[in-house]
N, C-alpha and C positions, 0 to 999 in steps of 0.2 A: 331170226330176230332175237336180239339180246336185251336182257333186262338188268336187274340189280345184281351185284356181286356182294355177298354178305361177309365173306371172310377175305380180308386183304392185309397181309402182313409183309410188306416188302423188305423190312429190315431183318426178317428171318431168312437166313441164307438158303436153308432147305426149301422153303416156300418159294423163294425168288427163282432158284435154279429150276425148280420142277414146274412152276405155273407162272409166277410173277413176270419174269422177263418177256416171255411170249405175249402175254396179254398187254403189258405196258407198251411194248413196241407196236402192237397193232393199234392201240388207242393213240399213240404218239403219231403214227403215220397219217391217220385220217384227221386228227386234230390239225396237223400241219397243213393239209389240203384245204380245210375250211378256213383256217386263218390266213393262208396265202391269198385266197379270194377276197377276204375281208380287207387286207391291206391293198390289194390291187384296186378295189372299188373306192377305198378311202381317198386315194391320190388321183383319181381320174381327171378331176378338174385342174390339177397342176398342168397337165398337157392341153386339155380342152380350152383352158383360158387363153393359152398362147395362139390358138387358132381362130378364135371367135371373130376378131376384127378382120381377118382374111376371108371370112365366110359371110360377110354382109352385116355384122353387128358393128356397133359404134360405142364401145365403152372406153372410159378413161383408164389410165394406169392404176389409179386408186381402186376403181370398180373391179378391175381384173384381180388385183391383190386380195380384195375381199372375197371374191369367188374361190380363190385358192385357199384362203385362211379359214373360211367358215366350216368346211368339213372338219378341220382340226379342232375348232371350238366345240362343235356338237359331238364329235368322236370321243374327245376327252371326257365330256360330261357323261355320255353314255357309258363309259367304262366303270363308273361307280356302281350303277345297279347291275351291270353285267358281271362284275366281280363276285357278287353274292349269289347269282343265279344257279351256277353248278351245285353249290351246297344246299340250295333250296329244292331244286327240281331234278337234279342229276345231270352229270357232265354230257352223257350222250344226248339226253333230251334237249338240253339247252343248245348244243351244237347244231341240232336239226333246226330249231326255231331261229337261231341267230343267222344260220345260212339262208334260210327262206326270206329273211328280212332284207337280204341284199337285192332281192328282186325289185324292191321299191326304188332305190336310187339309179339302178341301171335303166329301168323303164322311164322314169321321170327325165333322166338326162336325155334319152333318145327323143322324147316328145319335145322338150324345151328347146334344144339346139337345132331342131329341124326347121324352125321358122325365125328368121332374123328380126321379125316383129315381136317376138316374145318380150313382155315387159320384164325389166330388170328384177323386180320383186319376185317374180316366178322363177327367174334364173337362180336367185338366192335361195329360194325354197328347195329347188332341185339339188343344189350344192350342198345344202344343209343335211339333206337326207343321206349323202355319201358318208356322213359321220357314223351311220350304223356299222359300216365296215371297221371303223376305228374301235368300236366297242369289243369286237371279237377277241382282241388280244388278251384283255384282262380275264375274261371267262376261260379262255384256252389255257393260259398259264396257270390260273388257280386250279383248274381241273387236273392238268397233267402232273403238277407237283405232287399230288396224292399218289400217283402210280409208282414213283421211283423211291428206292432207299436213299437216305441222306448222302451217302457217298457217291451217288451216281446222278444226283440232281443237276450239278453244274452243266454237264454235257448234254443231258436230256432237255433241260430248259433252254439251253443255248440253241440246240437243234430245232426245238419247237418255235422259238422266237425267230430264228434265222429263216426258217422255212416261210414264216409269215412275212418277215421283213423283205425277203426277195421278191415278194409280190409287188413291192413298190418299183424295184428295178424293171420287172417285167411289164408293168403298166407304162413306165416311161419309155421302154423300148418298143413295145408292141403297138400301143395306141397311135403314135405318129405314123407308123408304117400302115396301119389300117386305114387311117384317115387319108393319107397321101395316095394309097392305092385305089380307094373307092371314091374319094372326093365327098364322102358323107360323114359328117360329124356324129350323126346319131348311132353309127356303128361302134363308136367308142364305149357305148353302154350295151348295146345289144349283143355284142360278141361274147360277153361273159355269161349270159343267161344260161346256156346248156351246162356250163361248169358249175354254176351255183346250184342247179338242180341235182347234178351228180354228186356234189359235196353233201347235200341234205340226205340223199338216199344212202350213201355210203356211211354216213354217220349213224343212220337209223339201223342199218344192218350190221355194222362191224364194230361199233364202239360200245362202251359199258358204262353204267352207273355204279358208283361205289357207296355202299351203305355207310361205311366208316367216314366218308367225306361229308355226310350230311350234318348240317348245324343250323341253328336259328340265327336270325339277325342279331339277337343279343349276344350270342356266343362269339360272333365275328366283330361286333362293334368294339370289343375290348381293345383291338389293336390301335384305335385312334387315340387312346389314352397312354400308349406306350412311347417313350422318348425315341426309341430306335426307329419306330415307324416314320417319324418326321425327319430324323437324320438321313435315313435311307432314301426318303422322297427327295431331299435336297440333292443327293448325288445322282439319283436316277433322272432328275430334271436335266442335268448336265449330260447325261448319257443318251437316253432314249429321246428326250426332248429335242436334242440336237439333231439326232438322226432323222426324226420325222419332220422337223421344221425345216431342216436343210433339203430334204427330199422334196417337200411341198414347194418350197420357194425357189429352188435352183433354176428350173426351166424359165420361169418369168424373169428371174434376176439376170440370167444370161441374155435373154431377149432384150432386156432394158439396158444393160451395160455394154454388152458386146453384140450389137444387133446384126452384125455381118457374120456371126459365128454359128456353129451348128447346135441348136437347142437339143437336138436328138441325142447328143452325147451326155445329157444330164443323167441318163440311166446308169452310167458307170459309177456314180457315187453311191447310190443305194445298193447297187450290186456288190461292191467290195465291202460296204458296210455291213451287209447281210452275211457275207462270207466270213468276215472276221469275228462275228458274235460268238459262234461256238468255240473259236480259238480263245476268246476271252474267258469263257467258262472252263475250258480245258487247262489254261495256264493257272487259273485261280484254284482248281482242284489240287494243283501241284505246288504252287508258290504262295497261295493265300490271296483271297479276293482283295483285301485292303491294300496290299503291296502293288498288285497289278493296277488297281484303281487310282492310286496316287500317281504312279508313273504316267498313266494314260492322261489324267487331267492336266498335268504339267505340260505334257506333250501337246495337248489340244490348245492350250494357251498359246504356245509358240506357233503352231500351225495357223492359228487365227490371225496372228500377226503377219504371217506370210501372205494369207489371202488379202489382207488389207493393203499390203505393199503392191501386189499385182493389180489391184483395183485402182490404185493411184497412178499406175503406169499404163492405163488401158489404151492410150493412144498409140503405144508402141506395138509393133507387129507381133512381138513375142509374149505380150502380156496375157492373152487369153490362154496360151498353152501353160504358162506358169500358174495362172488363176485356177484352171481346171485340175492340174496336177496337185496343187496344194489342197484344193477342196477334196480331192480323192483321198489324200492322206488324212485329212479331217474326218472323213467318212470312216476310213479304216479304224481310227482311233475311237470314234463314237461306238462302233460295233464292239471293240474290245471292252470298252466301259460298260456297255449294255451287258455282256456276258459276265464280267467280274462283279458288278454290283448285284446282279440277280443271284450270283453264287454266294454272296455274303449273307443273304437273308435267312436261308435255311440254317446256316451254321450258327448265326446269332440267336435265332429262336430256339434252336436245339439246346444251346448252352444255358440260355436263360431259363427255360422251362425245366430242365434237369436240376438246376440249382434251386429253383422254387420248390420242386418236388421233395428235395432233401429237408426243406424246412417245414413243409406241410404234411409230409408223410404219404403223398400221393405215389402210386406205384410207378416204376419206370416206363411200363407199357402204356399206362394212361398219359403219362407226361409226354411221351414221344407222339402219341396220337394227337394230343392237344397242340403240340409244337407243329405238327403237319397241318392241322387245320388253320392255326393262326398265321403261319408263314405263307400258306396259300392265299389267305385273305390279304396279307401284307403285299404280296407280289402283285395282286390285282390292284390294290389301292395305290401303290406308288406308280404302277403303270398308268393309272388314270390321271394322277396329278402330273406326271411327266408329259403325257400326251397333249397337254396344252401348248407344248412347244410347237405343235403343228399349226396353231393359230398365232402365237406370239411372234415367232421368227419371221413369217411372211409380213406380218403387220409391223414389225420393227423395221424391216426393209422398207416398207411403204412409207413410214414416218421419216426414216432417215433420208430417203430419196427426195421426199418433199421438202426437207429442210436444207440439204446440201448437195442434192443431185446424185447421191451415191450412197451405198450401204455402210459407209465407214463407221458412223456413229453406232449403228446396230452391232457390227462385228466388234467394235471395241468393248461394248457392254457384254458380249458373250465371252470375250477373252477374260474379263474381270470375274465373271461367274465361274469359269473353270478354275481360276486361282482360289476362289472362295471354296469350291467343292473339294479342291486339293487340300486346303487347310482343315476343312471338316474331317476328311478322311484320316489325315495325320493326327489330328487332335483327339478324335473319338475312337479310332480303331487301330492306331499304330503306336501310340505312346506306351510307356512301360505299364501304366495302370489304365486298363480299359474301363471306361465308365459303364458299370453294369449294376446288378443288384448287390454284389458284394465283391470282396477280393477273390473268393473262390470262383465266383462267376467269371471274373476277369480272366483267371487262369483257364477256365473252360473255353472261353471265346478264343484265347490265344491258341489252345490245343486244337480247336476246331478249324484253325486256319481261316479265320475271318479275313 
């Protein structure tokens, strides 16, 4: 059984090589396991919704999109309190609790879908509890960011997030197979219960709490008053908001627009999007997060136009292949953006905090510790804001289909947002003068490869 670690100095090379690396990797591994299950359960209704009417239910397209979107709304909202919990009760402790909470949506799903007479309101309740899985990301990322030195955060956070994100792909791949082979919708929830219990036990036995990561709500609330918090939220909405929204909405979108095509292929999108996320962090460690982010958002705007083109040609035999291929490109780009934007945050907060320390007389060690605490809170906060994409994107499809019979209006608005995000990246992080606390801070941000 592991408790609290009082001394944690990842930026000290001797400490990192002798102790830090081994402990950090162990915590990362079991954090990924728990977060993987959170994402898996978060998107279960994306597949279950496509199977309900084939199993005795009678829901409209709008009702089905609400079942798909509601976990995104609840999950995004849950991320706000989840962000602050590791700093309050310990990263290991909260991982155990958040894993056990996943038993609620899995059991409720199994009960509600077993009877076609279940009232729609109860179906909505069951879908809403799947949002518990969405909260895990913010607490996991906030916790793991404390374990790694600044120079290694990009890859570590990318791996942690990708390990969670791949749960979306696994759910979209495994759940249709489980349902098809058994003929029982309830197994879509029950099959994950042993893994949830294993994740909680492993977190309790093998993870650690860091005393240095503890902070009060007041200590963390300071981030919402900082300009860069909101700028990075804008960027991460385009990155992760796209990934989770597209993942949740793609199966039902395929079923609605290409009814004769294989909905089961929807897993390919989140799979490649998850795989590309560490690459985004890796490229950012070498090229600079802002450069990678700008290039990716411009490319996402172009890819979205490609998706619109193939949607307009859906009567053609080749349209679905083009639609799926272009959507896969869009997922790859969203994964790269996820990694690059998350790499920017520690660099920005390190530079800002060191500059402030020069003016206030704060020691460098104290400033770096504060930077780690604040950047961890920022990562959780922007992850929470961006997660609303899991609600907005399916509902945007729903509204667009109701108006014009297809998702073109929704996709065009996403394209415009990517161009906005590209403009923010260039204006705020790539111009000669980076807006920060002073000219010296601007130089520090540039040196930090934002």
